[in-house]
N, C-alpha and C positions, 0 to 999 in steps of 0.2 A: 213389370218385372215378375217373372214367375219364380215361386219358391222352389228351391231344390229338395230333393228327397231327404237330405240331411237335416235342412231347416224344418221340413215338416215332421220328421221324427223327433227332433228336439222339442218343438212346439207340442206335439202329442204327449211326450214324456212329461213335459211341465204341467200340462192339464191334468194328466193322471196323478201326478204327485200332488197337485193342489187339491184334487178331490180326496185322496187318501189322507192328506193332512187335516182336512176339515172334518173327517169322520172321527167318532170317538175310537179310542185304542181298544183293541180286543185283547183279552187276557186269559190265558189258562193257568195262571199262577194260583197258588193255594190261598184260600181264606183259612188261616191256620188258627184264628181266635186268640193268638198270643197277645193281642192288644188289650185283652180282658184280664191281664195280670193285675191282681189287687182289686178287681171288680166282681168277685165271686157273688152269685145271686142276683147280679144286675142285668138288665135287659140288653140283648145285642142290638136290637132295633135297627138303626140306620148308620151304625158306626163304620160300615164298609162301603165306601162310594159305589154306587151302581148296583147295590144289592140291598134288599130290605128283608128284615126277619120278623115274623109274627107268628100267630097260632090260627088255627081254624075258628076258635072261639073269641078271637081278638086279644088274647093274651100275649105273653111274651116268650120269646127264646131266651134262655138265660145262660150267662157265662158260668162255667164250673172251673174255678181256679184250684187245682189240686193241691197246691202248696198249703192250702188251709188245712188239710189233713181230714176234711169232712167227707172224702169220698174213698171208696175202696178201689183204687186204680193202679195200674202199672202203665208207666210212661216210657215211650221209646227214647227219652232223654235219660233213662236210668232211674228216675224217681219212683218210688214204691210206697203206697199208703194202704194201711189196713191189710186186708187179705189180698189186695191187688187184683180184684175180680174183673174190673172192666179196663179197656185199653184206651189210651189217648196218645196223640202225637204232641210232643212238647209238653207244656205244663197247664194248657188251658184248652177246654173242649166246650160244647154247647149241648143243652138238653131242654126239654119242655117239662112242666110239672103235670102230674097225673097222666091221663091218656090223650092229651091234646096232641094233635098233629101239628108239626112245624110247617109253616109256609115260607119259602124262600123265593122272593120275587126279584127279577131282574129289571131294574128301573130305567135303564137307558137303551134297551132293545133286547131282542131275543137271543137265546143260545141254541146251539145244535147238539150240544152234549152237556151233561152235568155229571160229576163224579164226586163222591164223598166217601170218607172213612167213617166206620161206625163200630160200636161195641154195644150189644144188646142181649139181654137174657132170653128174648124170643125172636121170632122172625121179624125182620125189618123190611119196609116197603118204601119205595120212592115212586111217586106217581108224577109224570111231567104233563103239564097243561099249556094250552095255547092261550092268547089273551081273551078269548070268549069262554074259557072254562071247559074247552074240549079236551078230553084225554088223549094225549099223543102216544105216550109209552109208559111202561111200568117195569120195575125190577125188583126183586126180593132177594134177601140173603138170610141164611139161617142164623141161630143164636151164635153169638161170638163173645164169650166170656172165658175166663180161666177155667171155671168149673165145667164148661161145654167143650173144652179141648182147644180153645183159641190161644194163639201165641202173640197177638198184636192186632192192630186195627184191620179189619176186613174192608173191602172197598166194593160199592155198587155204582153202576153207571147207567144212565138213560141216554139214548141218542135219538134225535128226531129233529128236523128243521122246525123252527118256530116256537121253541120252548120259552114261555113268558114266565112261568113259576113252576116249583115243584112242591109236593107235600111229602113230608117224612113222617112215617107213623109205624107202630108195631102192634103185635097182638098181645102185649103184656102191659107193663106200666112204667118201664124205665129203660132208657137208652141214652147214649152219647154219640155225637158226631164231631168229626174233626176233619181237617184238610179237605174243604170243599174246593173243587175247581170247576170251571166252565169256560166257555168261549163267548160269553155275552159281552157286549160293550162296557167298558168302564171308562172314567175320566182320564185324560191324558196324565201320564206319570208326573208331570210338573206340577199339576194341580192336586192330584191325590193318588194314593197307592192302595192296593188291596194287600 
């Protein structure tokens, strides 16, 4: 008995659907760091499934909970602390101490783009690398604070197939990042969310 075209098409669709179901979900949703409310000064580390945060010296990327009043920030949520010099989305952002570069690694597979919001008193850079440490793409953005004429988060994006991780660094000593997005695989929504 020969299969009809319709039966073949149905079988093909079921196979494709099965393959897609078995792959990790891809997400371009924000990692907005809001999970860090009440965690000011603590390590971001592996709190976001599919993404790991560290620094080039092995240190930590740190939550900045602006509700503590310890930061001079203006939030897009309407919160304002100190002189409101830096910008964040929501009430929590991330930064590194000193001049350490942040390393944001995609642990379940590569991305083809990475975009993030930032506020920095100096030029900020994003460098994208493959799994062997080869530089794939770079982007830079100028200073973005209240005193440099900024009005909110500025965004930088790098795009290239095979991005395993990015490094974020500046030419000064303080910056904040927020609203990270990428199309790297993440766990299925039922087991975890970003």
